[in-house]
ROZAGU-51913 format. One record per residue: x, y, z of N, C-alpha, C in turn; residue in three letters; residue number from 1. Coordinates in Angstrom, 1 decimal. Last residue first. Layout:
REM residues N
n_X; n_Y; n_Z; ca_X; ca_Y; ca_Z; c_X; c_Y; c_Z; residuo; num
X; Y; Z; X; Y; Z; X; Y; Z; ala; NUM
...
REM end
This chain:
REM residues 250
n_X; n_Y; n_Z; ca_X; ca_Y; ca_Z; c_X; c_Y; c_Z; residuo; num
-13.5; 12.8; 59.6; -13.5; 14.1; 60.6; -12.6; 14.8; 61.3; arg; 250
-12.1; 11.3; 58.7; -12.6; 12.3; 57.6; -13.4; 13.7; 58.5; phe; 249
-11.0; 9.1; 59.2; -10.2; 10.0; 58.8; -11.0; 11.2; 58.3; leu; 248
-12.5; 6.3; 61.6; -12.8; 7.9; 60.6; -11.7; 9.1; 60.6; asp; 247
-11.9; 5.5; 63.8; -11.6; 5.1; 62.7; -11.6; 5.9; 61.0; his; 246
-13.6; 6.4; 65.5; -12.1; 6.9; 65.7; -11.4; 5.9; 65.0; glu; 245
-15.6; 6.8; 65.2; -15.1; 7.2; 65.5; -14.0; 7.6; 64.8; arg; 244
-16.9; 3.3; 63.1; -16.7; 4.0; 64.4; -15.4; 5.2; 64.0; ala; 243
-18.9; 3.4; 60.2; -17.4; 3.5; 61.3; -16.9; 4.1; 62.1; arg; 242
-21.9; 1.2; 59.5; -21.3; 2.8; 60.0; -19.7; 3.2; 61.1; ile; 241
-22.8; -1.5; 58.7; -21.9; -0.3; 57.7; -21.1; 1.5; 58.5; leu; 240
-23.8; -2.1; 60.4; -22.6; -2.4; 60.8; -21.5; -1.7; 59.8; asn; 239
-26.4; -0.5; 60.8; -25.7; -0.4; 62.1; -24.3; -1.0; 61.8; lys; 238
-28.2; -2.8; 59.3; -27.2; -1.6; 58.4; -26.2; -1.3; 59.2; ser; 237
-27.7; -5.5; 61.1; -28.4; -5.0; 60.3; -26.8; -3.3; 59.7; thr; 236
-28.0; -9.3; 61.1; -27.8; -8.1; 61.1; -27.6; -7.6; 60.5; ser; 235
-28.9; -12.2; 61.1; -29.9; -10.7; 61.4; -28.8; -9.7; 62.2; glu; 234
-29.2; -13.5; 57.8; -27.8; -12.7; 58.9; -29.1; -12.0; 59.9; ser; 233
-27.9; -14.7; 54.8; -28.6; -14.8; 55.7; -28.1; -14.0; 57.1; pro; 232
-25.6; -13.7; 52.2; -25.8; -14.1; 53.7; -26.9; -13.6; 54.1; leu; 231
-26.7; -13.9; 48.6; -26.5; -13.0; 49.9; -26.3; -14.2; 51.4; leu; 230
-26.3; -12.6; 45.3; -26.2; -13.9; 45.9; -25.5; -13.1; 47.6; arg; 229
-29.3; -11.8; 44.0; -28.1; -11.3; 44.5; -28.3; -12.6; 45.6; ala; 228
-31.6; -12.2; 41.9; -30.4; -12.7; 41.9; -28.6; -12.8; 42.6; gly; 227
-33.7; -9.6; 41.9; -33.0; -11.3; 41.9; -32.3; -11.6; 41.8; arg; 226
-35.1; -7.4; 43.9; -33.8; -7.0; 43.2; -34.0; -8.7; 43.1; ile; 225
-37.2; -4.6; 43.0; -36.7; -5.6; 43.5; -35.9; -5.8; 43.1; leu; 224
-37.3; -0.8; 44.2; -37.5; -1.9; 43.2; -36.7; -3.2; 43.7; val; 223
-40.1; 1.6; 44.8; -38.9; 0.5; 45.4; -38.8; -0.2; 44.1; val; 222
-40.9; 4.3; 44.1; -40.1; 4.2; 45.0; -39.3; 2.5; 45.4; pro; 221
-41.1; 5.9; 41.2; -40.6; 4.7; 41.4; -40.1; 4.1; 42.7; thr; 220
-41.5; 8.4; 40.1; -42.5; 7.9; 40.9; -42.2; 6.4; 41.0; ala; 219
-39.5; 9.9; 38.8; -39.8; 8.9; 38.1; -41.2; 8.1; 39.1; glu; 218
-39.1; 12.9; 39.3; -40.1; 12.6; 39.6; -40.7; 11.3; 38.8; ala; 217
-35.7; 12.3; 40.6; -36.7; 13.2; 40.3; -38.1; 12.9; 40.8; thr; 216
-33.9; 9.8; 40.4; -34.1; 11.0; 41.6; -35.1; 11.7; 41.8; gln; 215
-34.6; 6.7; 40.3; -34.3; 8.1; 40.2; -34.0; 8.9; 40.8; gly; 214
-34.3; 3.8; 40.5; -35.5; 4.7; 41.0; -35.8; 5.7; 40.2; met; 213
-32.2; 3.2; 39.0; -33.0; 2.0; 39.0; -34.3; 3.6; 39.1; val; 212
-29.8; 3.8; 41.2; -30.0; 4.1; 39.8; -31.5; 4.2; 38.7; phe; 211
-30.8; 2.9; 43.5; -31.3; 4.0; 43.3; -31.2; 5.0; 41.9; ser; 210
-29.9; -0.2; 43.1; -31.6; 0.9; 43.1; -31.8; 1.3; 42.9; ala; 209
-27.5; 0.7; 43.2; -27.7; 0.2; 41.8; -29.8; 0.3; 42.0; ala; 208
-27.1; 1.7; 45.7; -26.9; 2.3; 44.5; -27.7; 1.9; 43.8; ala; 207
-28.1; -1.0; 46.9; -29.0; 0.7; 47.8; -28.2; 0.8; 46.0; ala; 206
-26.1; -3.1; 46.8; -27.2; -3.2; 46.2; -28.4; -1.8; 46.3; leu; 205
-24.2; -1.5; 48.3; -23.8; -1.5; 46.3; -24.9; -2.2; 46.3; glu; 204
-24.7; -1.6; 51.0; -24.4; -0.3; 49.9; -24.7; -0.9; 48.7; asp; 203
-24.6; -4.0; 51.4; -26.4; -3.9; 51.2; -26.4; -2.2; 51.4; ala; 202
-22.0; -4.8; 50.8; -23.0; -5.3; 50.5; -24.4; -4.8; 50.0; val; 201
-19.6; -3.6; 51.0; -20.5; -2.8; 51.9; -21.9; -3.6; 50.8; ala; 200
-16.8; -5.8; 51.4; -17.6; -5.6; 50.7; -18.7; -5.1; 51.4; val; 199
-13.3; -5.3; 53.0; -15.2; -5.8; 52.9; -15.7; -5.1; 52.6; gln; 198
-9.9; -5.8; 53.3; -11.0; -5.9; 51.9; -12.2; -6.5; 52.8; thr; 197
-7.1; -6.0; 54.4; -8.3; -4.8; 54.6; -10.2; -5.5; 53.7; val; 196
-5.9; -7.8; 53.1; -5.7; -7.7; 54.7; -6.9; -6.6; 54.8; gln; 195
-5.7; -11.4; 51.4; -6.3; -9.5; 51.6; -6.6; -9.3; 53.2; leu; 194
-3.3; -12.5; 50.7; -4.1; -12.9; 51.3; -4.2; -11.2; 51.2; thr; 193
-2.7; -13.9; 47.0; -2.4; -12.7; 47.8; -3.5; -12.7; 49.2; asn; 192
-3.0; -15.6; 45.5; -2.7; -15.9; 46.3; -2.3; -14.7; 47.3; gly; 191
-4.0; -14.6; 42.8; -2.3; -14.4; 42.6; -1.9; -15.4; 44.7; phe; 190
-6.2; -13.4; 43.3; -6.0; -14.6; 41.9; -4.4; -14.8; 42.4; leu; 189
-6.4; -13.8; 47.0; -6.5; -13.1; 45.6; -6.3; -14.3; 44.7; asp; 188
-7.5; -15.3; 49.7; -6.6; -14.9; 49.0; -7.3; -14.1; 47.5; arg; 187
-9.0; -14.2; 52.9; -9.5; -14.8; 51.7; -8.1; -14.6; 51.0; thr; 186
-8.1; -12.5; 54.9; -7.8; -13.7; 54.9; -7.9; -14.4; 53.8; gly; 185
-11.7; -10.9; 54.5; -10.6; -10.6; 55.2; -9.9; -11.7; 55.8; ile; 184
-13.4; -9.9; 53.6; -13.2; -10.8; 52.8; -11.7; -10.7; 53.7; leu; 183
-16.5; -9.7; 55.4; -15.8; -9.4; 55.5; -14.8; -10.7; 54.7; asp; 182
-19.9; -7.8; 53.9; -18.9; -9.4; 54.3; -18.0; -9.0; 54.3; val; 181
-22.1; -6.6; 55.6; -20.7; -6.4; 55.2; -20.5; -7.7; 55.3; val; 180
-25.3; -7.4; 55.9; -24.6; -6.4; 54.9; -23.3; -5.7; 54.8; pro; 179
-26.1; -10.2; 55.1; -25.4; -10.0; 56.5; -24.4; -8.5; 55.2; glu; 178
-29.8; -10.1; 56.0; -29.2; -10.3; 55.0; -27.5; -10.2; 55.4; phe; 177
-32.1; -8.8; 56.9; -32.6; -10.7; 56.3; -31.5; -11.0; 56.2; gly; 176
-32.8; -5.6; 57.0; -33.4; -6.9; 57.5; -32.8; -7.8; 56.5; ala; 175
-31.2; -2.5; 56.7; -31.6; -3.6; 56.4; -32.4; -4.3; 56.7; ser; 174
-31.2; 1.1; 56.2; -31.3; 0.2; 56.8; -31.4; -0.8; 56.2; gly; 173
-29.4; 2.8; 54.7; -30.0; 3.4; 55.4; -30.2; 2.5; 57.0; leu; 172
-27.3; 2.5; 52.4; -28.7; 1.5; 53.1; -28.6; 2.2; 54.5; ala; 171
-27.4; 4.6; 49.4; -26.6; 3.8; 50.5; -28.2; 3.3; 50.9; phe; 170
-26.7; 6.4; 46.3; -27.6; 5.0; 47.0; -26.9; 5.0; 48.1; gly; 169
-24.9; 9.1; 45.4; -25.4; 7.5; 45.9; -26.4; 7.2; 46.4; met; 168
-24.2; 13.0; 44.3; -24.4; 11.9; 45.5; -25.4; 10.3; 44.5; val; 167
-21.3; 14.6; 43.5; -22.5; 13.4; 43.0; -22.8; 13.1; 44.3; gly; 166
-17.8; 14.0; 43.4; -18.9; 15.1; 43.5; -20.2; 13.5; 42.8; asn; 165
-16.1; 12.7; 46.7; -16.3; 12.1; 45.1; -17.6; 13.7; 44.5; arg; 164
-14.6; 13.1; 48.8; -13.9; 13.1; 47.7; -14.5; 13.0; 46.6; trp; 163
-17.3; 11.6; 50.9; -15.4; 12.8; 50.8; -15.0; 12.3; 49.7; ala; 162
-20.8; 11.9; 48.4; -18.9; 11.1; 49.6; -18.0; 11.9; 49.9; arg; 161
-23.7; 12.5; 49.8; -22.7; 12.4; 49.3; -21.9; 11.9; 49.9; gly; 160
-26.8; 10.1; 49.7; -25.8; 11.0; 50.0; -24.8; 11.5; 49.5; ala; 159
-30.5; 8.7; 49.3; -28.5; 9.5; 49.0; -28.1; 9.9; 49.3; thr; 158
-31.4; 5.1; 50.8; -31.5; 7.3; 50.9; -30.2; 7.4; 50.0; asp; 157
-32.9; 2.9; 51.2; -32.4; 3.3; 51.4; -31.9; 4.6; 51.0; asn; 156
-34.1; -0.5; 53.5; -34.5; 1.1; 53.1; -32.8; 1.9; 52.7; ile; 155
-34.2; -3.5; 51.9; -33.6; -1.9; 51.6; -34.3; -1.0; 52.1; ile; 154
-35.1; -7.3; 52.7; -35.1; -5.5; 52.7; -34.3; -4.5; 52.9; val; 153
-35.5; -10.0; 52.2; -34.5; -9.7; 52.3; -35.2; -7.8; 51.9; asn; 152
-37.1; -13.4; 52.8; -37.0; -12.4; 51.3; -36.2; -11.2; 52.5; leu; 151
-38.5; -16.2; 52.3; -37.4; -15.9; 52.7; -36.5; -14.7; 51.4; his; 150
-41.7; -16.9; 52.2; -39.6; -17.3; 51.2; -39.4; -15.9; 51.8; lys; 149
-44.4; -16.6; 52.9; -43.6; -18.0; 52.9; -42.5; -17.7; 52.6; gly; 148
-45.5; -14.8; 52.8; -45.9; -15.0; 51.9; -45.2; -16.4; 51.9; thr; 147
-45.2; -13.4; 55.5; -45.9; -14.2; 55.2; -46.3; -15.1; 53.8; glu; 146
-43.0; -11.4; 54.4; -42.8; -13.2; 54.7; -43.8; -13.9; 55.2; glu; 145
-43.9; -8.8; 54.5; -44.0; -9.2; 53.4; -43.9; -11.2; 53.1; leu; 144
-44.1; -8.7; 57.5; -44.8; -8.3; 56.6; -44.9; -9.5; 55.2; ala; 143
-41.3; -8.8; 57.5; -41.8; -9.7; 58.4; -42.9; -9.5; 57.7; ala; 142
-40.1; -6.7; 56.6; -39.6; -7.7; 56.0; -40.1; -9.3; 56.3; arg; 141
-41.1; -4.7; 57.5; -41.3; -4.8; 56.6; -41.2; -6.3; 55.7; leu; 140
-40.0; -4.8; 60.0; -41.4; -5.1; 60.6; -41.4; -5.2; 58.8; arg; 139
-37.1; -4.5; 59.4; -37.4; -5.8; 59.6; -38.7; -5.8; 59.9; ala; 138
-37.0; -1.8; 58.4; -37.1; -2.6; 57.5; -37.3; -4.1; 58.3; ala; 137
-37.5; -0.5; 60.6; -38.7; -0.4; 59.9; -38.4; -1.4; 58.8; ser; 136
-35.3; -1.5; 62.3; -36.4; -1.7; 62.7; -37.9; -1.9; 62.1; ala; 135
-33.5; 0.5; 60.1; -33.4; -0.9; 60.6; -34.3; -1.6; 61.6; asp; 134
-34.4; 2.7; 60.8; -34.3; 2.6; 59.7; -34.3; 0.9; 59.6; pro; 133
-35.7; 4.4; 63.6; -35.0; 3.3; 63.2; -35.4; 3.2; 61.9; asp; 132
-37.2; 7.0; 62.1; -37.1; 7.1; 63.9; -35.3; 5.6; 63.9; lys; 131
-36.7; 8.1; 59.1; -37.4; 7.3; 60.0; -36.5; 7.0; 61.8; pro; 130
-36.1; 11.3; 58.6; -35.6; 10.0; 58.5; -36.5; 9.0; 59.5; leu; 129
-38.5; 14.0; 58.5; -37.3; 13.3; 59.2; -37.6; 12.0; 58.1; leu; 128
-40.0; 16.5; 56.1; -39.9; 15.0; 57.0; -39.0; 14.8; 56.7; leu; 127
-41.5; 20.0; 56.5; -40.4; 19.0; 55.9; -40.9; 17.3; 56.4; ala; 126
-43.8; 22.8; 55.3; -43.7; 21.1; 56.5; -42.2; 20.5; 55.7; arg; 125
-45.3; 24.9; 55.2; -44.9; 24.4; 55.1; -44.6; 23.0; 55.6; pro; 124
-48.6; 26.2; 55.2; -48.2; 25.3; 56.3; -47.4; 24.5; 55.5; gln; 123
-49.8; 27.9; 53.1; -49.2; 28.8; 54.5; -48.4; 27.7; 55.0; gly; 122
-51.0; 24.7; 51.3; -51.1; 26.2; 51.4; -50.8; 26.9; 52.6; pro; 121
-49.5; 22.1; 51.4; -50.6; 22.6; 52.1; -50.4; 24.0; 52.0; pro; 120
-46.9; 20.1; 49.9; -47.0; 21.7; 50.8; -48.3; 22.0; 50.8; gln; 119
-45.9; 16.9; 49.3; -47.2; 17.7; 49.4; -47.0; 19.2; 50.4; glu; 118
-42.7; 16.0; 48.6; -43.4; 16.0; 49.7; -44.8; 16.9; 48.9; ile; 117
-40.5; 16.0; 46.8; -40.8; 15.7; 46.5; -42.1; 15.2; 47.8; asn; 116
-38.6; 17.8; 49.5; -38.1; 17.8; 48.1; -39.4; 16.3; 48.2; ser; 115
-37.1; 18.6; 52.2; -38.7; 18.7; 51.5; -38.8; 18.9; 50.2; gln; 114
-35.9; 16.8; 54.6; -36.2; 17.3; 53.2; -37.2; 17.9; 53.3; asp; 113
-32.8; 15.6; 56.6; -34.5; 17.0; 56.6; -34.8; 17.4; 54.9; val; 112
-31.0; 14.4; 56.6; -31.9; 13.8; 55.9; -33.0; 14.5; 55.9; gly; 111
-28.9; 15.8; 58.0; -29.7; 15.4; 59.2; -31.0; 14.0; 58.6; ala; 110
-27.9; 17.7; 56.1; -29.1; 18.1; 56.9; -29.6; 16.8; 57.3; asn; 109
-25.3; 15.2; 54.9; -25.9; 16.6; 55.0; -27.1; 16.6; 55.6; ala; 108
-24.3; 12.7; 57.2; -24.1; 13.2; 56.0; -25.0; 14.7; 56.2; his; 107
-23.2; 10.2; 58.7; -22.8; 11.5; 58.7; -23.0; 11.7; 57.4; val; 106
-25.4; 7.7; 60.9; -24.7; 8.7; 59.7; -24.1; 10.0; 59.5; tyr; 105
-26.2; 7.7; 64.1; -24.7; 7.2; 63.8; -24.4; 7.9; 61.9; gly; 104
-28.6; 8.8; 64.4; -28.7; 7.1; 64.2; -27.1; 6.6; 64.0; asn; 103
-28.4; 11.0; 65.2; -28.6; 10.9; 66.0; -28.3; 8.9; 65.5; arg; 102
-25.7; 12.1; 62.1; -27.2; 12.3; 63.3; -27.0; 11.2; 63.7; his; 101
-23.4; 14.4; 61.7; -24.1; 13.3; 62.0; -25.0; 13.3; 63.4; glu; 100
-24.0; 16.7; 59.0; -24.4; 16.9; 60.4; -23.5; 15.2; 60.6; val; 99
-23.4; 19.8; 57.0; -23.0; 17.9; 57.1; -23.0; 17.5; 59.1; ile; 98
-24.4; 21.6; 55.2; -24.4; 21.5; 57.2; -23.9; 20.0; 56.3; leu; 97
-24.1; 24.4; 52.4; -23.8; 23.4; 52.8; -23.6; 22.9; 54.4; val; 96
-24.8; 26.8; 51.8; -25.4; 25.8; 51.3; -24.8; 24.4; 51.7; gly; 95
-21.9; 28.3; 53.1; -22.5; 28.3; 52.9; -22.9; 27.1; 52.0; pro; 94
-20.7; 25.0; 55.6; -20.2; 26.1; 54.2; -21.5; 27.1; 53.9; arg; 93
-19.4; 23.0; 57.9; -20.5; 23.8; 57.0; -19.9; 24.9; 56.7; his; 92
-19.4; 19.4; 59.7; -19.2; 20.3; 58.7; -19.6; 21.5; 57.8; arg; 91
-20.9; 18.2; 61.8; -19.2; 18.2; 61.6; -19.0; 19.1; 60.8; val; 90
-22.4; 18.8; 64.7; -22.0; 19.4; 63.6; -20.4; 19.4; 62.7; val; 89
-24.0; 15.7; 66.1; -23.1; 16.8; 66.5; -21.9; 17.5; 64.6; ala; 88
-26.3; 14.8; 66.3; -25.6; 14.8; 67.8; -24.5; 16.0; 67.3; val; 87
-29.9; 15.5; 65.2; -28.2; 15.4; 65.4; -27.4; 15.3; 66.4; ser; 86
-32.1; 16.9; 64.7; -32.1; 15.3; 64.4; -30.9; 14.6; 64.9; gln; 85
-31.9; 19.0; 65.6; -32.8; 18.2; 66.4; -32.6; 16.6; 66.2; asp; 84
-30.9; 20.7; 63.3; -29.8; 19.9; 64.6; -30.6; 19.0; 65.4; leu; 83
-32.6; 20.3; 61.7; -31.3; 19.4; 61.4; -30.9; 19.0; 61.9; ile; 82
-34.7; 21.7; 63.0; -34.7; 20.5; 62.6; -33.6; 19.7; 62.9; leu; 81
-33.1; 24.0; 62.6; -33.3; 23.8; 63.6; -33.7; 22.4; 64.1; gln; 80
-33.1; 24.6; 59.9; -31.4; 24.2; 60.5; -31.9; 24.1; 61.9; val; 79
-35.7; 25.4; 59.2; -34.7; 23.7; 58.7; -33.8; 23.4; 59.2; leu; 78
-35.7; 27.8; 60.1; -36.3; 26.5; 60.8; -35.9; 25.3; 60.4; arg; 77
-33.9; 28.9; 58.9; -33.2; 28.4; 60.3; -34.7; 27.6; 61.0; pro; 76
-32.8; 27.8; 55.4; -33.7; 28.2; 56.3; -33.8; 28.0; 57.6; glu; 75
-29.2; 28.7; 55.2; -30.4; 27.9; 54.8; -31.6; 28.0; 55.8; lys; 74
-26.8; 30.1; 54.5; -27.6; 30.7; 54.2; -29.0; 29.5; 53.8; gly; 73
-25.2; 29.5; 56.7; -24.9; 28.6; 55.6; -25.9; 29.0; 54.7; thr; 72
-24.7; 31.2; 58.0; -23.3; 30.9; 57.5; -23.9; 30.5; 56.5; glu; 71
-28.0; 31.7; 59.2; -26.9; 32.9; 58.6; -25.7; 32.2; 57.9; ala; 70
-27.5; 29.1; 60.7; -28.8; 29.8; 59.2; -28.0; 31.0; 58.8; ala; 69
-26.1; 29.0; 62.5; -25.8; 27.9; 60.9; -26.6; 28.6; 59.9; leu; 68
-27.5; 30.9; 64.1; -26.3; 31.1; 63.8; -25.4; 30.5; 62.4; thr; 67
-30.4; 29.8; 65.1; -30.3; 31.2; 64.4; -28.7; 31.5; 63.5; gln; 66
-29.1; 27.4; 65.8; -29.9; 27.4; 64.5; -29.6; 28.7; 63.6; ala; 65
-28.6; 28.5; 68.2; -26.9; 27.7; 67.4; -27.9; 28.0; 65.5; gln; 64
-31.1; 29.7; 69.5; -29.3; 30.6; 69.0; -28.5; 29.9; 67.7; glu; 63
-33.8; 28.1; 67.9; -33.0; 29.0; 68.9; -31.5; 29.2; 68.0; gly; 62
-36.7; 28.1; 66.7; -35.9; 28.5; 66.4; -34.0; 29.0; 67.6; val; 61
-39.3; 26.3; 67.2; -39.0; 27.1; 67.7; -37.7; 27.4; 67.7; thr; 60
-41.9; 24.9; 64.3; -40.7; 25.1; 65.0; -39.9; 26.2; 65.9; val; 59
-44.7; 25.2; 63.4; -44.5; 24.4; 64.8; -42.9; 24.7; 65.0; asp; 58
-44.5; 25.8; 60.9; -45.1; 26.9; 61.5; -44.7; 26.5; 63.3; asn; 57
-43.4; 23.4; 60.0; -42.2; 24.3; 60.2; -43.0; 25.5; 61.6; leu; 56
-44.2; 20.6; 60.9; -44.6; 21.2; 60.6; -43.6; 22.6; 60.6; glu; 55
-42.8; 17.3; 59.8; -42.9; 18.2; 60.5; -43.4; 19.4; 60.0; val; 54
-43.4; 13.6; 59.0; -43.8; 15.2; 58.7; -43.9; 16.0; 60.0; tyr; 53
-43.4; 10.9; 59.3; -42.8; 11.5; 60.0; -42.5; 13.4; 60.1; arg; 52
-45.9; 9.0; 58.9; -46.2; 10.4; 59.3; -44.7; 10.9; 60.3; asn; 51
-44.3; 6.2; 57.9; -44.7; 6.4; 59.4; -44.8; 7.7; 60.3; glu; 50
-45.4; 7.1; 55.6; -46.2; 5.9; 55.7; -46.0; 5.5; 57.6; ala; 49
-42.9; 8.5; 54.9; -44.0; 9.1; 54.9; -45.5; 8.4; 55.1; lys; 48
-40.8; 7.1; 55.2; -41.0; 8.3; 56.4; -42.5; 8.1; 56.4; ser; 47
-41.4; 5.5; 53.2; -40.9; 4.7; 54.4; -41.5; 5.6; 55.4; val; 46
-40.9; 6.8; 51.2; -42.3; 6.1; 50.8; -42.3; 5.8; 52.3; ile; 45
-38.2; 8.0; 51.6; -38.8; 8.8; 51.4; -40.3; 8.2; 51.8; lys; 44
-36.4; 5.5; 51.7; -37.0; 6.2; 52.5; -38.1; 7.2; 52.8; gln; 43
-37.1; 3.1; 48.9; -36.9; 4.8; 49.0; -37.8; 5.0; 50.9; ala; 42
-36.2; -0.2; 49.2; -37.4; 0.6; 49.3; -36.7; 1.8; 49.8; val; 41
-35.8; -3.1; 47.6; -35.3; -1.9; 47.9; -36.6; -1.2; 48.1; val; 40
-35.7; -6.1; 48.2; -36.7; -5.2; 48.2; -36.5; -4.0; 48.5; leu; 39
-34.4; -9.4; 47.1; -34.4; -8.0; 47.6; -35.7; -7.1; 47.3; val; 38
-35.0; -13.0; 47.4; -35.8; -11.9; 46.8; -34.6; -10.3; 47.9; asp; 37
-35.1; -15.4; 48.7; -34.1; -14.6; 48.2; -34.1; -13.1; 47.6; gly; 36
-38.0; -17.1; 47.1; -36.7; -17.4; 48.5; -35.7; -16.1; 47.7; asp; 35
-40.0; -13.9; 45.5; -39.1; -15.6; 45.6; -38.2; -15.7; 47.1; ala; 34
-43.0; -12.9; 44.6; -42.1; -12.6; 45.2; -41.6; -14.1; 45.6; leu; 33
-44.6; -12.3; 40.7; -44.6; -12.9; 42.7; -42.7; -13.2; 43.1; glu; 32
-45.7; -10.3; 38.8; -44.5; -10.9; 39.4; -45.5; -11.1; 40.5; leu; 31
-46.6; -8.5; 36.6; -46.5; -10.3; 36.6; -45.7; -10.6; 37.8; gly; 30
-47.5; -6.2; 37.1; -46.1; -6.7; 37.1; -45.7; -7.7; 36.4; ala; 29
-49.7; -6.0; 38.7; -49.9; -5.9; 37.2; -48.6; -6.3; 36.6; pro; 28
-48.0; -7.7; 41.3; -49.2; -8.3; 40.6; -49.6; -8.3; 39.2; gln; 27
-46.8; -6.1; 42.9; -46.7; -7.1; 42.2; -47.7; -7.5; 41.0; leu; 26
-48.6; -3.9; 44.0; -47.6; -3.3; 42.6; -47.0; -4.7; 42.0; ala; 25
-49.8; -5.6; 46.2; -50.5; -4.9; 45.2; -49.9; -4.8; 44.0; ala; 24
-47.2; -6.0; 47.9; -47.6; -7.3; 46.7; -48.6; -6.4; 45.9; arg; 23
-46.6; -2.7; 48.2; -45.6; -3.9; 47.3; -46.7; -4.6; 46.9; ile; 22
-49.1; -2.2; 50.0; -49.1; -1.6; 48.3; -48.0; -2.1; 47.3; leu; 21
-48.5; -4.3; 51.6; -49.9; -4.4; 50.9; -49.7; -3.6; 49.6; ala; 20
-46.3; -3.0; 52.9; -45.9; -3.9; 52.2; -47.7; -4.7; 51.6; ala; 19
-47.2; -0.4; 54.0; -46.2; -0.7; 52.4; -46.3; -1.9; 52.1; leu; 18
-49.8; 1.0; 54.9; -49.5; -0.4; 54.5; -48.5; -0.6; 53.0; asp; 17
-50.6; 4.3; 55.5; -50.5; 3.3; 54.6; -49.8; 2.2; 55.2; asp; 16
-50.0; 6.2; 57.5; -49.9; 5.3; 57.6; -50.7; 4.1; 57.2; gly; 15
-49.8; 9.2; 55.4; -49.1; 8.7; 56.4; -50.3; 6.8; 56.9; pro; 14
-49.6; 7.9; 52.1; -49.8; 8.6; 53.1; -49.9; 7.8; 54.2; gln; 13
-47.9; 7.6; 48.6; -48.0; 7.2; 49.8; -48.3; 8.2; 51.2; val; 12
-49.3; 7.3; 45.4; -48.5; 8.6; 46.5; -49.0; 7.8; 48.0; arg; 11
-49.0; 4.3; 44.8; -50.0; 5.0; 44.6; -48.9; 6.3; 45.4; pro; 10
-46.9; 2.6; 41.9; -47.3; 2.3; 43.5; -48.1; 3.9; 43.8; leu; 9
-46.8; 1.4; 39.6; -48.1; 1.9; 39.5; -48.3; 1.8; 41.4; gly; 8
-44.1; -1.1; 39.0; -44.5; 0.4; 38.7; -46.5; 0.5; 39.4; pro; 7
-40.8; -1.3; 40.4; -42.2; -1.5; 40.9; -43.5; -0.7; 40.2; leu; 6
-37.9; -2.3; 38.8; -39.0; -0.8; 39.5; -40.4; -1.3; 39.1; ala; 5
-35.8; -4.5; 38.9; -37.1; -4.4; 38.4; -37.7; -3.1; 39.4; ile; 4
-32.8; -6.1; 38.3; -33.2; -4.9; 38.7; -34.7; -4.7; 38.7; leu; 3
-31.5; -9.4; 38.4; -32.1; -8.8; 37.7; -33.0; -7.4; 38.9; gln; 2
-28.1; -10.8; 37.9; -29.2; -10.2; 38.6; -29.8; -10.0; 37.5; met; 1
REM end
């Protein structure tokens, strides 16, 4: 399996055509899309293209946000944005605010971020996650499949994990393949029947691509994965989200 970071993508602006930018980046790299290819696209450029910016000067801070800001040491307007994008506060302590996002994922700050975005003087702003990352992935896939190839798309982001230090990539949205492969009922090398094993294929690919992308100033927000063995499917990344009644960490 190959993972290739596409070079030369420009800074993405609201309204940009991501499919066109990706096709343009393939040419100087000497690449053409092939059947089964996976395009892993960083959430940040999807949010930028979809103009998910919010001006902090326009944010009205409520009582709950004021309280949480004091308890976490976070900027009150950012806390208000986090609450606006969430359905529940899961945990918090100084410096940390873990929430359940409207779309179901549990992670820090509801994905509200200020890193790697331009800040106009006197107009601080933040970037939200795409409204529907699976729909964003499906649209990008449809646009790229105008080449006539069967493609797969992952929109990835990074998050921390229970019981483990550090962040890693995960699939925020996906299109074209089965994101979770169920191996329950299959047999291992010694003939034992697997009872609980499900493989989060989309997350594993998202994490691999995240490692290639980097986390700071690398400016390589799109990775082409070639050679992954995937099951074509209309399922989405929502299959990766564990139901609350089965979640032992909340």
